[in-house]
C-alpha positions as CSV (number, residue, x, y, z in Angstrom):
1,M,28.5,50.0,4.7
2,T,27.9,47.3,2.6
3,A,24.6,46.2,1.3
4,S,24.8,43.1,3.8
5,T,25.4,44.9,6.8
6,T,22.3,47.3,6.1
7,S,19.5,44.8,4.9
8,K,16.8,43.9,7.2
9,D,17.2,40.5,9.3
10,P,14.1,38.4,7.8
11,W,13.5,36.8,10.7
12,D,13.3,40.3,13.0
13,L,9.6,40.6,13.1
14,P,7.3,43.0,14.7
15,D,5.6,42.2,18.6
16,V,1.6,41.4,17.7
17,S,0.9,39.7,21.0
18,G,-1.5,42.8,21.5
19,L,-3.3,43.0,18.7
20,V,-7.1,41.5,18.1
21,V,-7.3,38.8,15.8
22,G,-11.1,37.9,14.2
23,V,-11.8,34.7,12.3
24,L,-14.3,34.9,9.4
25,G,-16.0,31.2,9.3
26,G,-14.5,30.8,12.7
27,T,-17.3,28.2,13.4
28,G,-15.9,26.0,10.6
29,D,-13.1,23.4,11.5
30,Q,-10.1,25.3,10.0
31,G,-11.6,28.9,11.4
32,R,-12.4,26.9,14.8
33,G,-9.0,25.5,15.0
34,L,-7.2,28.7,14.1
35,A,-8.8,30.4,17.1
36,Y,-8.0,28.0,19.5
37,R,-3.9,27.8,18.8
38,L,-3.6,31.4,18.6
39,A,-6.0,32.4,22.2
40,R,-4.0,29.5,23.3
41,A,-0.9,31.2,22.1
42,G,-2.4,34.1,24.1
43,Q,-3.7,36.4,21.0
44,K,-7.2,37.9,21.4
45,V,-8.9,36.6,19.4
46,I,-13.1,36.9,18.0
47,I,-15.2,34.9,15.8
48,G,-17.4,35.4,13.4
49,S,-20.2,33.8,11.9
50,R,-23.3,34.4,10.0
51,A,-25.5,33.8,12.6
52,A,-24.0,35.8,15.9
53,E,-25.7,32.4,18.6
54,R,-23.1,30.2,15.8
55,A,-19.8,32.1,16.4
56,E,-20.8,32.9,20.5
57,S,-21.3,28.9,20.8
58,A,-18.4,27.9,19.1
59,A,-16.3,30.7,21.5
60,T,-17.9,29.4,24.3
61,G,-16.5,26.1,23.2
62,I,-13.1,27.0,22.6
63,G,-13.2,29.2,26.3
64,L,-9.2,31.1,26.3
65,G,-11.3,34.7,26.5
66,V,-12.5,34.3,22.7
67,E,-15.3,36.0,21.9
68,G,-18.3,35.2,19.4
69,A,-20.1,37.7,16.7
70,D,-21.9,38.3,13.8
71,N,-18.8,38.3,10.5
72,A,-19.5,42.1,10.6
73,E,-19.0,42.9,14.2
74,C,-15.9,40.1,14.2
75,A,-14.1,42.5,11.2
76,R,-15.0,45.3,12.8
77,R,-13.7,44.7,16.4
78,S,-10.2,43.3,14.4
79,D,-7.0,44.4,13.9
80,I,-6.0,41.5,11.9
81,V,-9.2,39.3,9.9
82,I,-8.7,35.8,9.1
83,V,-10.6,34.8,6.4
84,A,-11.7,31.4,6.6
85,V,-14.6,30.6,5.1
86,P,-15.9,28.0,2.7
87,W,-14.8,28.6,-1.1
88,D,-18.4,28.9,-2.6
89,G,-19.2,32.1,0.0
90,H,-16.0,33.6,-0.5
91,A,-17.0,36.3,-2.9
92,R,-20.3,36.8,-1.5
93,T,-18.9,37.5,2.5
94,L,-15.9,39.7,1.6
95,E,-18.5,42.0,-1.1
96,S,-20.6,42.0,2.1
97,L,-18.0,43.6,4.8
98,R,-16.2,46.0,2.3
99,E,-16.1,48.3,4.5
100,E,-16.1,46.9,7.7
101,L,-12.7,45.7,6.5
102,R,-11.5,48.6,5.3
103,G,-8.2,49.5,6.3
104,K,-7.3,46.1,7.9
105,L,-5.1,43.6,7.3
106,V,-6.7,40.4,5.9
107,I,-5.7,37.0,5.6
108,D,-7.2,35.1,3.4
109,C,-6.5,30.8,3.7
110,V,-9.1,29.5,0.9
111,N,-8.4,26.8,-0.9
112,P,-10.7,26.9,-3.8
113,L,-11.3,22.8,-4.7
114,G,-13.0,21.0,-6.2
115,F,-14.2,16.9,-5.3
116,D,-14.9,13.6,-7.3
117,K,-14.6,10.2,-7.5
118,K,-10.7,10.8,-8.1
119,G,-10.4,12.7,-5.0
120,A,-9.9,17.0,-4.6
121,Y,-8.5,19.2,-7.2
122,A,-7.4,22.5,-7.4
123,L,-10.2,25.2,-9.3
124,K,-8.2,28.9,-10.4
125,P,-10.5,31.4,-9.9
126,E,-11.1,34.0,-12.6
127,E,-8.7,36.4,-10.8
128,G,-6.5,33.7,-10.3
129,S,-6.5,32.5,-6.7
130,A,-8.3,32.7,-3.7
131,A,-6.2,36.2,-2.6
132,E,-6.2,37.8,-5.5
133,Q,-10.2,37.7,-5.6
134,A,-9.9,39.0,-2.2
135,A,-7.9,41.9,-3.0
136,A,-10.4,42.8,-5.8
137,L,-13.2,42.6,-3.6
138,L,-11.3,44.6,-0.8
139,P,-9.2,47.3,-2.7
140,D,-9.1,49.7,0.6
141,S,-7.6,46.3,2.6
142,R,-4.4,45.4,2.7
143,V,-5.1,41.5,1.5
144,T,-2.2,38.6,2.5
145,A,-2.6,34.8,2.5
146,A,-0.8,32.2,4.8
147,F,-2.7,29.5,6.8
148,H,-3.5,27.0,3.5
149,H,-1.7,23.9,4.8
150,L,-2.5,23.4,8.4
151,S,-4.5,20.1,9.3
152,A,-7.4,21.3,11.4
153,V,-7.6,17.6,13.0
154,L,-4.2,19.1,14.5
155,L,-5.4,22.4,15.2
156,Q,-7.8,21.4,17.4
157,D,-6.6,18.7,19.0
158,A,-5.9,19.6,23.0
159,T,-3.2,17.2,23.4
160,I,-0.7,18.2,20.7
161,D,1.4,20.9,22.3
162,A,3.1,22.1,18.8
163,I,2.2,22.0,15.2
164,D,5.5,21.3,13.2
165,T,4.9,23.0,10.3
166,D,5.8,26.0,8.1
167,V,3.3,28.6,6.9
168,M,3.8,29.9,3.1
169,V,2.9,33.5,3.2
170,L,1.9,36.0,0.7
171,G,1.3,39.9,-0.3
172,E,2.4,43.0,-1.4
173,S,3.5,44.5,1.3
174,R,6.5,44.2,3.8
175,A,5.0,45.2,6.9
176,D,2.2,43.1,6.5
177,T,3.7,39.8,5.6
178,D,6.4,40.6,8.3
179,L,2.9,40.9,10.6
180,V,1.7,37.3,9.3
181,Q,4.7,35.8,9.7
182,A,5.0,37.3,13.3
183,L,1.0,35.8,14.1
184,A,2.3,32.4,13.1
185,A,5.3,32.3,15.1
186,R,3.2,32.8,17.7
187,I,1.7,29.0,17.7
188,P,4.5,26.7,19.3
189,G,6.4,24.9,16.0
190,M,5.1,27.1,13.2
191,R,7.7,29.4,11.1
192,G,5.6,31.8,8.4
193,V,8.2,31.8,5.5
194,F,7.9,34.7,2.7
195,A,6.7,33.3,0.0
196,G,6.2,35.9,-2.4
197,R,3.6,38.2,-4.1
198,L,-0.2,37.7,-4.4
199,R,0.1,36.5,-7.9
200,N,2.2,33.3,-6.5
201,A,-0.9,32.3,-4.4
202,H,-2.5,29.6,-6.8
203,Q,-0.2,27.6,-6.8
204,V,-0.2,27.5,-2.7
205,E,-3.8,27.2,-2.3
206,S,-3.5,24.5,-5.2
207,L,-1.1,22.5,-2.9
208,V,-3.8,21.6,-0.5
209,A,-5.0,18.9,-3.0
210,N,-1.9,17.4,-3.3
211,L,-1.7,16.9,1.0
212,I,-5.5,15.6,0.7
213,S,-3.7,13.1,-1.3
214,V,-0.9,12.6,0.7
215,N,-2.9,12.2,4.2
216,R,-5.6,9.7,2.7
217,R,-2.7,7.7,1.5
218,Y,-0.8,7.8,4.4
219,K,-3.0,8.3,7.0
220,A,-1.6,11.1,8.3
221,H,-2.0,15.1,8.8
222,A,0.7,16.4,6.6
223,G,2.0,19.7,6.1
224,L,5.2,21.4,4.9
225,R,8.9,22.8,6.4
226,V,11.0,24.6,3.9
227,T,14.7,23.3,4.4
228,D,17.8,25.4,4.1
229,V,16.0,28.9,5.1
C-alpha cells in the first residue's frame, strides 16, 4: 500500500455541529458578525464581553438562540472560543482568562494594526504575532489562528446568504486545525484552508492592512481565495 493511499484526505473534516462556540469580544463588529453567521448556520453560540449586560444586549439583537455572558462565563461554557477582542486589550483579556480557557480550543482572529495618515499598517508583537502571544499566555490551551480576513460589514449583512472567501487556518495540531476548518465550512461560501503553524501567523494577520487599502481604493469588502486547492 502506497503513502498516497494511506494519507488522510485534507477535506475529510470532523463534525463540529454539536460544539458550543464562545466569542470573546462578541459585542464588537467582527465578533458580533462571526456570532451571527455561526448561529445562522445552526451553531450554539455564546457572546462574551467584560460586562454581561452588554453581551446579553448584543445576543438579543442577534437572536437565533445566541446567549450573552461575561467573558469568564462565556469561556467556561464553550468548547471552542474565538478571540475577537481589540488588539490593545488582547494580552490583558487572555491573562485574566487563563484558567477558564485551560484545555479549550482557542481561535485567535486578532489583527495587530496601527493607523496613521497613510492608512493601516501591521504591528509586530514581541512574541511574533497575536496568535503567538495567545499561545504564550495560554500554555494549557490549544491555540489556533483563523478568521482574520473577513469583512465585518458582510458578516453582519442579513441580506447576504453566503460569504465568498477562504479562511486561512494556522496551528500546531492537525486535529485542532481540522476542527477550525470544519467550523469555517459551516458558514455558506466559506472554506477553511490550512496555512501553516503559528510561527507563520504574523504575515496572515498583517495582510489585513493590505486588504484595508484594497477596500478603501475600490470601495469593496475584499476577502481571499486560494487557487488550485
